[in-house]
C-alpha positions in Angstrom: -17.7 73.6 76.9 -15.3 76.3 77.2 -12.2 74.5 78.3 -12.8 72.3 75.0 -13.1 75.9 73.4 -9.7 77.2 74.0 -8.2 73.9 73.8 -9.1 74.0 70.0 -8.3 77.8 69.8 -4.3 77.3 71.3 -4.2 74.0 68.8 -5.4 76.0 65.8 -2.9 78.8 67.2 0.0 77.0 67.3 -0.9 74.9 64.1 -1.1 78.5 61.6 1.2 81.0 64.3 4.9 81.6 62.1 6.2 81.8 65.8 8.3 79.0 67.0 6.0 76.7 68.7 6.8 75.9 72.1 7.0 71.9 73.9 3.8 72.2 75.6 1.0 72.6 72.4 3.0 70.4 70.6 1.7 68.2 73.0 -1.8 69.0 72.7 -1.5 68.9 68.7 -0.2 64.8 69.3 -2.4 63.9 71.6 -5.3 65.3 69.6 -3.9 63.3 66.4 -4.3 60.4 68.1 -7.8 60.4 69.7 -9.0 60.9 66.1 -7.5 57.9 64.6 -8.4 56.0 67.5 -11.7 56.6 67.2 -12.5 56.3 63.2 -10.5 53.1 64.0 -12.9 51.4 66.0 -15.7 52.6 64.6 -14.8 51.0 61.2 -14.2 48.2 62.8 -17.4 47.9 64.6 -19.2 48.5 61.0 -17.4 45.7 59.1 -17.5 43.0 61.5 -21.5 42.9 62.4 -22.0 38.8 62.8 -25.0 37.0 64.3 -23.8 33.7 65.2 -26.6 31.0 66.3 -25.0 27.9 67.7 -26.4 24.3 69.4 -24.2 22.2 71.4 -24.3 18.4 70.2 -21.8 16.3 72.2 -18.2 18.2 72.3 -19.1 19.8 69.1 -21.5 22.7 67.7 -22.4 23.2 64.5 -22.5 27.0 63.6 -24.3 28.7 61.2 -23.0 31.7 60.0 -24.7 35.0 58.2 -21.6 37.1 56.9 -22.7 41.0 55.6 -20.3 42.6 53.9 -20.7 45.9 51.8 -21.8 45.5 48.4 -21.7 41.4 48.7 -24.6 39.2 48.5 -25.4 37.2 51.7 -23.4 33.8 51.4 -25.1 31.1 54.2 -22.7 28.0 54.9 -22.4 25.3 57.4 -19.4 24.2 59.2 -18.9 21.6 62.0 -16.2 23.4 64.5 -15.2 24.3 67.9 -17.2 27.4 68.9 -15.0 29.5 67.9 -15.0 32.6 65.0 -15.3 30.8 61.8 -13.1 32.0 58.7 -14.7 31.9 55.2 -12.3 30.9 52.1 -14.9 29.8 49.7 -15.3 32.1 46.5 -18.7 34.1 46.3 -18.3 35.1 42.4 -18.3 32.7 39.8 -18.7 32.6 35.6 -20.9 30.3 34.0 -19.4 27.5 32.1 -20.4 28.2 28.4 -22.5 26.1 26.5 -20.5 23.3 23.7 -20.8 25.0 20.6 -19.8 21.8 18.6 -21.6 18.3 19.0 -19.6 15.3 21.3 -19.4 12.3 21.6 -19.7 10.8 25.0 -19.7 7.5 24.1 -19.4 5.5 21.3 -21.1 1.9 21.0 -19.7 -1.2 19.4 -21.2 -2.2 15.9 -22.9 -5.9 16.2 -20.3 -8.9 15.6 -22.4 -9.6 12.4 -20.5 -6.3 10.9 -16.8 -6.8 11.9 -16.5 -7.0 7.4 -18.4 -3.7 7.2 -17.8 -2.2 3.7 -20.4 1.3 4.1 -20.1 1.9 0.3 -19.9 -1.4 -1.0 -22.4 -3.0 1.5 -23.9 -6.3 -0.2 -27.8 -5.9 0.8 -27.7 -1.5 -0.6 -26.2 -3.0 -4.1 -29.0 -5.0 -4.4 -31.2 -1.2 -5.3 -29.0 -0.9 -8.1 -29.3 -1.7 -11.5 -27.1 -5.3 -12.2 -26.3 -3.8 -15.4 -23.0 -3.2 -17.0 -22.0 -4.3 -12.7 -23.5 -1.0 -11.9 -24.3 -2.4 -8.8 -21.0 -3.1 -7.8 -20.3 0.1 -7.4 -19.7 2.7 -4.9 -23.1 3.4 -3.2 -22.6 5.2 0.0 -24.9 5.2 2.9 -27.4 8.2 3.0 -26.9 10.6 6.7 -29.3 8.9 8.0 -28.5 5.5 7.4 -24.7 6.4 8.3 -23.4 3.9 11.6 -22.0 5.6 14.6 -20.4 2.7 16.4 -17.3 1.2 16.3 -16.3 -1.6 13.8 -15.3 -4.8 16.5 -12.6 -7.3 14.9 -13.6 -10.8 15.1 -13.2 -12.8 18.2 -8.9 -14.0 18.2 -8.0 -11.7 15.9 -4.5 -10.9 16.2 -1.6 -8.7 15.0 -0.1 -9.8 11.4 3.0 -11.3 10.9 5.7 -8.9 9.5 6.6 -8.2 6.1 7.8 -10.1 4.0 6.8 -12.9 6.0 3.0 -11.8 5.9 2.9 -12.1 1.7 3.8 -15.9 2.6 0.8 -16.5 5.0 -2.2 -15.2 7.5 -4.2 -15.6 10.4 -7.4 -17.3 9.8 -8.7 -15.8 12.3 -8.3 -11.8 10.9 -10.4 -13.1 7.7 -12.8 -16.4 8.7 -13.8 -17.4 5.0 -12.8 -20.7 3.5 -14.5 -20.2 0.3 -11.4 -19.8 -1.8 -9.5 -22.6 -0.7 -12.5 -24.8 -1.7 -13.2 -23.1 -5.4 -8.9 -22.1 -5.9 -7.9 -25.4 -4.6 -6.2 -26.6 -7.8 -4.8 -23.0 -8.5 -2.6 -22.8 -5.3 -4.5 -19.0 -4.6 -4.9 -20.1 -0.9 -4.4 -23.0 1.7 -5.8 -23.9 5.0 -3.4 -25.1 7.4 -4.5 -25.1 11.4 -4.8 -21.4 12.3 -3.4 -19.9 9.3 -3.9 -19.2 5.4 -0.8 -19.9 3.2 -0.4 -18.0 0.0 1.5 -20.0 -2.4 1.5 -17.3 -5.2 -0.5 -19.1 -7.4 -3.3 -17.9 -9.4 -5.0 -19.5 -12.7 -3.3 -18.2 -14.9 -0.2 -18.8 -12.9 -0.1 -22.2 -11.6 3.8 -22.2 -11.9 3.7 -19.3 -9.0 3.7 -15.6 -9.5 7.4 -15.6 -9.7 7.5 -17.9 -12.8 4.7 -15.8 -14.1 6.7 -12.3 -14.1 10.0 -13.9 -15.1 8.5 -14.6 -18.0 7.2 -11.4 -18.4 10.0 -9.7 -18.2 11.4 -11.9 -20.9 9.4 -10.1 -22.9 9.2 -6.1 -21.2 12.3 -4.7 -19.3 11.3 -5.1 -15.6 14.7 -4.2 -14.2 15.1 -0.7 -15.3 13.3 1.6 -13.6 11.2 2.3 -16.0 8.0 0.7 -15.1 7.7 1.6 -11.5 3.6 1.5 -11.5 1.3 -1.1 -12.1 -2.6 -1.6 -12.4 -4.1 -5.1 -11.5 -7.4 -5.3 -12.6 -9.9 -8.5 -10.7 -6.7 -8.9 -8.7 -7.9 -12.2 -7.0 -5.6 -12.3 -3.6 -2.8 -9.9 -5.0 0.0 -12.2 -5.4 1.0 -10.6 -9.1 1.2 -7.4 -7.0 2.7 -9.5 -4.1 5.7 -10.5 -6.3 6.7 -7.6 -8.1 6.9 -5.5 -4.7 10.7 -7.1 -4.5 11.4 -5.8 -7.7 10.9 -2.2 -7.1 7.2 -2.6 -8.8 4.6 -1.1 -7.1 0.5 -2.7 -7.7 -2.4 -1.4 -7.0 -5.0 -4.4 -7.3 -8.7 -3.5 -7.5 -11.6 -6.2 -7.2 -15.1 -5.7 -6.4 -16.5 -7.6 -3.1 -17.6 -10.5 -2.8 -17.3 -12.0 -6.2 -14.5 -13.8 -4.5 -15.2 -13.6 -0.7 -12.7 -11.9 1.1 -9.9 -11.8 -1.9 -9.1 -7.9 -1.4 -9.0 -8.6 1.9 -6.3 -11.8 1.9 -4.7 -9.4 -0.1 -4.5 -6.7 2.4 -3.9 -8.8 5.2 -1.2 -9.9 3.4 0.4 -6.3 3.3 -0.1 -6.2 -0.5 -1.6 -2.4 -1.8 -5.2 -3.5 -3.1 -8.8 -1.5 -2.7 -11.9 -2.3 -3.5 -13.0 -1.8 -6.8 -14.7 -2.5 -10.5 -14.9 -1.4 -14.0 -18.2 -0.5 -14.8 -20.0 2.7 -15.5 -17.5 5.2 -13.9 -13.6 6.4 -13.8 -11.1 4.2 -11.8 -9.9 6.5 -9.1 -7.1 8.0 -10.6 -6.0 10.8 -12.3 -4.9 10.1 -16.3 -1.5 8.5 -17.3 -1.1 7.4 -13.7 0.4 3.7 -14.5 3.5 2.2 -15.9 1.5 -1.1 -16.5 -1.8 -2.2 -16.5 -2.4 -6.3 -16.4 -5.4 -9.0 -16.2 -5.0 -12.7 -15.5 -8.2 -14.2 -16.4 -10.4 -11.2 -14.6 -13.5 -11.8 -16.8 -14.1 -8.4 -17.9 -15.1 -7.9 -21.1 -13.0 -6.2 -23.1 -14.2 -6.2 -26.3 -18.1 -5.6 -25.4 -19.3 -2.2 -24.7 -18.2 -0.2 -28.0 -14.4 -1.1 -25.8 -15.4 1.6 -22.8 -13.8 -0.8 -20.5 -10.0 -0.7 -22.7 -10.8 3.1 -22.9 -11.0 3.5 -19.4 -7.5 1.6 -18.8 -5.9 3.6 -22.2 -6.7 7.1 -19.9 -5.1 5.9 -16.8 -2.2 4.1 -18.4 1.0 6.3 -19.5 2.5 7.1 -22.6 4.6 4.3 -23.3 2.9 1.9 -21.0 1.8 -1.7 -21.8 -1.4 -3.7 -21.3 -0.9 -7.1 -20.3 -3.7 -9.9 -20.9 -3.2 -13.6 -20.2 -6.1 -16.1 -20.0 -9.3 -16.4 -22.5 -8.8 -15.2 -25.1 -5.0 -15.3 -25.6 -4.0 -18.6 -26.3 -7.2 -20.3 -27.6 -6.0 -22.7 -29.6 -4.3 -24.4 -27.0 -7.0 -24.3 -24.2 -10.4 -24.0 -26.2 -11.6 -27.3 -24.6 -9.9 -26.7 -20.7 -12.3 -23.2 -21.2 -14.9 -25.3 -22.3 -15.5 -22.6 -25.1 -16.0 -23.2 -28.9 -13.2 -21.7 -31.3 -15.7 -19.5 -32.8 -16.4 -18.0 -29.7 -13.1 -17.2 -28.4 -11.8 -16.3 -32.4 -14.3 -13.5 -31.8 -13.6 -12.3 -28.5 -9.9 -12.2 -29.2 -10.2 -10.5 -32.2 -13.1 -7.8 -30.5 -10.0 -7.0 -27.8 -7.5 -6.9 -31.2 -9.7 -3.9 -33.1 -10.5 -2.2 -29.6 -6.8 -2.0 -29.5 -6.4 -0.7 -32.7 -9.3 2.2 -32.1 -6.9 3.3 -29.0 -4.2 3.5 -31.2 -2.5 1.0 -29.6 0.6 -1.7 -31.1 0.8 -5.4 -30.2 4.0 -5.4 -28.8 4.3 -9.1 -28.4 2.0 -12.7 -28.0 3.5 -15.5 -26.3 2.4 -18.4 -25.1 -0.6 -17.0 -22.6 0.2 -14.2 -22.4 -0.5 -10.6 -25.0 0.9 -7.3 -24.2 -0.4 -4.2 -26.0 1.7 -0.5 -26.0 0.4 2.9 -25.8 1.8 5.3 -28.2 4.1 7.7 -26.3 2.1 10.7 -27.9 -1.2 11.3 -30.5 0.2 12.6 -33.4 0.1 9.4 -35.6 -3.0 8.6 -34.2 -4.8 12.3 -34.8 -3.6 11.7 -38.3 -5.4 8.3 -38.9 -8.4 9.7 -37.1 -8.7 12.0 -40.3 -9.0 8.6 -42.4 -10.6 5.9 -40.4 -12.6 8.7 -37.7 -13.2 5.1 -35.6 -13.2 6.7 -32.3 -13.3 10.0 -31.2 -11.6 12.0 -29.4 -12.8 13.2 -26.0 -13.7 16.7 -25.6 -13.8 19.4 -22.7 -13.5 16.7 -20.2 -10.8 16.7 -17.5 -9.0 13.9 -17.7 -7.9 13.8 -14.5 -11.8 14.2 -13.0 -12.0 10.8 -11.9 -14.4 10.9 -8.6 -18.1 9.4 -10.0 -16.7 10.6 -13.2 -18.8 8.6 -16.0 -16.6 6.8 -18.2 -16.8 7.6 -22.4 -16.1 5.3 -25.1 -13.8 8.5 -26.4 -10.4 8.4 -26.5 -8.6 11.0 -24.0 -6.5 13.2 -25.4 -2.7 13.3 -24.6 -0.8 16.1 -23.8 0.7 18.0 -27.1 3.6 17.5 -28.0 5.5 19.4 -31.3 7.8 15.9 -32.6 6.6 12.6 -33.0 9.6 11.2 -30.8 8.7 13.3 -27.6 6.7 11.6 -24.8 3.5 13.8 -23.9 3.7 14.9 -20.5 7.1 14.6 -20.0 9.5 12.1 -20.2 10.1 10.4 -16.2 13.5 9.7 -14.9 13.9 5.8 -14.1 13.2 4.7 -10.4 14.6 5.6 -7.7 15.4 9.0 -9.3 12.0 9.7 -10.0 10.9 9.8 -6.3 12.8 13.2 -6.1 13.2 14.5 -9.6 10.9 17.3 -10.8 7.5 15.9 -11.6 6.5 16.8 -15.5 3.2 17.9 -14.3 4.9 20.8 -12.2 8.9 21.5 -14.5 5.3 22.0 -17.4 3.7 24.5 -15.3 0.3 22.5 -15.9 -0.1 22.5 -12.1 -0.8 26.9 -11.3 1.0 27.7 -8.1 3.6 25.3 -7.5 7.2 25.3 -8.6 10.1 23.1 -8.9 11.5 25.3 -5.5 8.2 24.6 -3.8 8.4 20.6 -4.6 12.2 20.4 -3.7 11.5 22.0 0.1 8.1 20.5 0.7 10.7 16.9 0.3 13.0 18.6 2.6 10.3 19.5 4.9 8.7 16.0 5.2 12.2 14.0 6.0 12.2 16.6 8.8 8.7 16.4 10.0 9.2 12.2 9.5 12.2 12.5 11.5 10.4 14.4 13.8 7.6 11.9 14.3 9.7 9.2 14.9 11.0 10.9 18.1 7.3 11.1 19.5 5.9 7.8 17.8 7.9 4.6 18.5 5.9 2.1 16.8 6.0 4.0 13.8 10.3 4.2 14.7 10.7 0.1 15.3 11.4 -1.1 11.9 9.2 -3.6 10.3 6.2 -2.4 12.8 3.8 -0.8 10.2 3.6 -2.4 6.7 0.0 -1.0 5.3 0.3 2.9 5.7 -2.7 5.7 4.6 -2.4 9.1 4.4 -5.7 10.9 4.1 -4.2 14.2 2.3 -1.1 13.6 0.9 0.0 16.8 -1.3 2.9 15.9 -3.1 3.1 12.7 -1.7 6.2 13.9 0.6 5.8 12.0 4.0 5.2 9.0 1.6 9.1 9.7 0.1 10.0 10.2 3.1 9.2 7.0 4.2 11.0 5.4 1.1 13.6 3.4 2.9 11.6 1.4 5.2 9.7 -1.8 4.7 6.1 0.2 3.8 3.7 0.8 1.0 1.6 4.3 1.6 -1.9 5.3 0.2 -1.5 8.6 -0.7 -5.3 10.1 -0.9 -5.8 13.3 -2.6 -8.9 14.6 -1.5 -11.5 15.9 -3.8 -12.1 18.9 -2.3 -7.9 19.8 -1.9 -7.5 23.3 -4.0 -5.2 21.9 -6.2 -5.7 18.2 -7.6 -2.2 17.0 -6.6 -2.5 13.3 -7.3 -1.1 13.1 -10.9 2.2 14.6 -8.7 2.2 11.7 -6.8 2.1 9.1 -9.6 4.9 10.6 -11.3 7.1 10.4 -8.3 6.5 6.6 -8.5 4.0 5.9 -5.6 0.7 5.3 -5.6 -2.5 6.8 -4.6 -6.3 7.5 -4.8 -9.3 10.4 -4.7 -11.5 10.5 -1.6 -14.4 12.2 0.1 -13.6 12.1 4.0 -17.4 12.8 4.4 -18.3 9.1 2.7 -16.0 5.4 3.8 -13.2 4.5 2.0 -13.6 1.7 0.1 -12.0 -0.8 1.7 -12.2 -3.5 4.4 -11.7 -2.8 8.3 -8.7 -2.8 9.7 -6.7 -1.9 6.3 -4.4 0.1 8.0 -1.3 -0.1 10.8 -0.9 3.6 10.5 -2.7 6.7 9.7 -1.4 10.1 8.8 -3.4 13.2 8.8 -1.8 16.7 7.9 -4.6 19.2 8.1 -7.9 17.2 7.5 -9.7 18.0 10.1 -9.4 21.9 8.6 -10.7 21.1 5.5 -13.5 19.3 6.2 -15.0 21.6 9.2 -17.7 22.6 7.8 -18.2 20.0 5.5 -19.4 17.2 7.4 -19.0 15.6 11.3 -15.2 14.9 12.9 -17.0 12.5 14.4 -17.9 10.5 11.3 -14.4 10.9 9.5 -12.8 9.7 12.8 -15.0 6.5 13.7 -14.3 6.0 9.3 -10.7 5.7 10.7 -11.4 3.6 13.4 -12.9 1.0 11.0 -10.6 1.0 8.8 -7.3 1.2 11.3 -6.2 -2.0 12.9 -6.0 -2.2 16.8 -2.8 -1.2 18.6 -2.5 0.4 15.3 -1.3 4.6 15.4 -2.3 7.6 14.4 -0.8 11.0 13.7 -2.8 14.3 13.2 -1.5 17.8 11.9 -3.9 20.6 12.6 -4.8 23.7 14.3 -4.5 22.9 18.5 -8.3 23.9 18.4 -9.0 21.6 16.2 -7.1 18.8 17.5 -8.8 19.8 21.4 -12.2 18.7 19.3 -10.7 15.7 17.8 -9.0 15.0 21.4 -12.2 14.6 23.0 -14.2 12.2 20.3 -10.7 9.9 20.2 -10.9 9.6 24.1 -14.4 8.0 23.7 -13.1 5.9 21.0 -11.0 3.8 23.4 -7.9 5.5 21.5 -4.9 6.4 23.9 -4.2 9.9 22.5 -1.6 13.1 23.4 -1.1 16.1 21.8 2.4 17.3 20.8 4.5 20.1 19.9 5.6 21.0 16.7 8.9 20.1 15.0 9.6 24.1 15.5 8.2 24.4 19.1 5.7 24.9 21.2 5.1 28.8 20.2 3.1 27.2 16.9 -0.5 26.6 16.6 0.0 23.9 14.7 0.2 21.2 17.5 0.0 17.1 16.8 -2.0 14.6 18.4 -0.1 11.5 18.4 -2.7 8.0 19.4 -2.8 4.5 19.1 -5.9 2.7 18.7 -6.1 0.2 22.1 -6.7 -3.3 21.6 -10.3 -5.0 21.4 -12.4 -7.5 20.0 -15.5 -9.0 19.5 -16.7 -11.5 22.4 -16.5 -15.2 22.2 -19.0 -16.5 19.7 -21.0 -18.4 22.9 -21.0 -14.9 24.8 -23.0 -13.5 21.7 -25.4 -16.0 21.7 -25.9 -16.1 25.4 -26.4 -11.8 25.1 -28.7 -12.9 22.2 -30.8 -15.5 24.4 
């Protein structure tokens, strides 16, 4: 003990002395330092490596259960199969719980019964029987309640095939795609449609044009100018199989054809299968889903609409959607009744009264009888209402509508009043502004924008939007090879068209685009779409569209899911897209990356091949692009379905 005290005393003196240290005391200091370091090293090693190992031999291997104790860590037991050597544990001992999904997720999208292969939710035949037949109200849109919505995928009929490409599709379609022969029997002598082997053929005939739609349009062209581009958009009411619209397309005139569901089985479906724009619709009690002043020409060829009845309400609706200076063409009863009254099995008196009632309604709308020749009669709407207002002060037979937005047309009730045209200062002015002829009309500033009637949209913004979509469509074609292939697609849908920029950028392709402006959009721009010489419709995407399953080859949607995120279920919108998209059709969606990730989870369950690509400006943009293809699948063969039922 004395030696130890002496050692420490000497060490302290050597460490604190200001005199130079001798070699020997330095050796003491070094030895003591090594001793302390070694002592504390072994002490720490002992405290951190205490283990208890229990082993039981089994054949030549042993199963070791090791408990590892670490300061401030929970005990972890693991079992390993190894030789009796030191066990190393590389597993994680801390974890964070995965948060619960905050939105509903489709784990599997079931397939609907094959009996629903032509299901149209808002024009369901059984549901329509609950509504009054008066004025054809039962044939209007009547969508299912939320608890009635089907959440399953509509199957294509067994044997479904990709339609032929345009213009070949105008003349024939696969029977398996629209398996209905009723029209081939009912309209056998009118050359609507013929059945031959595995396909339907469309000779281009119609009730009032047995020589064919082409010759019939030539007759119209002798009465009004169809060649100078002044007539671009047309409306065909009660369209049959849309041969009139089909034969206008080569003349650079695009028609929207419509007819009610099941008046003639599958007539609108035939039109769409041929690659001709068409919608399910009827003139009954609510406005047609188009803004005012949309069409250059409207047409009725024996469409069975009672134009002179109900105070002329149906012609008043045609007047609303007809452009100033536009034409209404009527053929069939009662036109030229003097020649056809026996064949129509009508009395001369009844036909004469019908024509007189139509003439009275047209006059009350300030239309003038432009021409009547043979079986065709044409009226023209005035270019403004200056003269019409003067006559109203004298005759007062049809008042102007008051305080009603003429462009409002989603479940908006029709009225017998006359929709007023925008004010002008001179009798020669055109209300709403003069439109350029086609094709200059596509890129000219639309009058609704140049006049400032659309708040917040300027001519500069319109031009920028047109150039933007040229770049975007060019980019789309680098990431979707089907869209890039000329002729691969025919029927296109833009679910949120805005100014119609996407459709305008596709104008050189052999396609047509149905431009939808959602009724929830901040600005109603559908009038601009029509002023560009394009076509479209209003739609609420929380409801089904008025069209048949498998209508479109391609669907485009810009920010649709952000628009409806808090309005309805993403799954319901995607199932509706699946319903109206053909097998092997493509989809391109633009939206925020977080929204598209939710969408992709759903489409993966719907048997779509989907991937998310970067924005055209690069990967640092939050907006991304989802490209998807609906896989080809159909209902099972009829005998297999029968076996399942048994």
